[in-house]
C-alpha positions in Angstrom: 8.7 -23.6 -34.2 7.8 -20.3 -35.2 9.8 -18.0 -32.6 7.6 -14.9 -33.6 4.1 -16.3 -33.1 5.5 -17.5 -29.3 7.2 -13.8 -28.6 4.0 -12.2 -30.4 1.8 -14.4 -27.6 4.0 -13.6 -24.6 5.2 -10.1 -24.8 1.3 -8.6 -24.3 1.6 -10.8 -21.1 4.4 -9.7 -19.9 3.7 -6.1 -20.7 0.8 -6.2 -18.7 2.4 -8.1 -15.7 5.0 -5.2 -15.8 1.9 -2.6 -15.9 0.6 -4.4 -12.7 3.9 -4.5 -11.0 4.9 -0.6 -11.6 1.0 0.7 -10.7 1.6 -1.5 -7.3 4.6 -0.6 -6.6 3.7 2.9 -6.7 0.8 2.0 -4.7 3.1 0.6 -1.9 5.3 3.7 -2.1 2.8 6.1 -1.7 1.3 4.6 1.3 4.7 4.6 2.8 5.1 8.2 2.2 2.2 8.9 3.2 2.6 6.6 6.9 5.9 8.9 7.4 4.6 11.9 6.3 1.5 11.2 9.1 3.7 10.3 11.7 6.3 13.4 11.0 2.5 15.4 11.5 1.5 13.9 14.9 5.0 14.3 16.2 5.3 17.6 15.5 1.9 18.2 17.1 2.5 16.1 20.1 0.4 13.0 19.7 2.3 10.0 20.2 1.1 7.5 17.1 1.9 4.4 20.0 -1.0 5.8 22.4 -3.5 3.2 23.5 -7.1 3.8 23.0 -9.3 4.8 25.4 -10.8 1.8 27.6 -14.2 3.3 27.3 -14.4 2.8 23.4 -13.0 -0.9 24.0 -15.7 -1.7 26.8 -18.4 -4.2 25.8 -21.7 -2.7 25.3 -24.7 -3.6 27.8 -27.7 -3.8 26.6 
């Protein structure tokens, strides 16, 4: 059994998997921080983030 060939076949796949993991981790963290910043801005501006949408917007259109 040639361990060098086995490692040569596995290392690129592991590397790509790690790159994907780091990229997705960065995206999730950026989204989390963006949502927190938006919530802070809404609180500072006096806009409640849990505000119910206007009923007129959700009403079925007639026609």
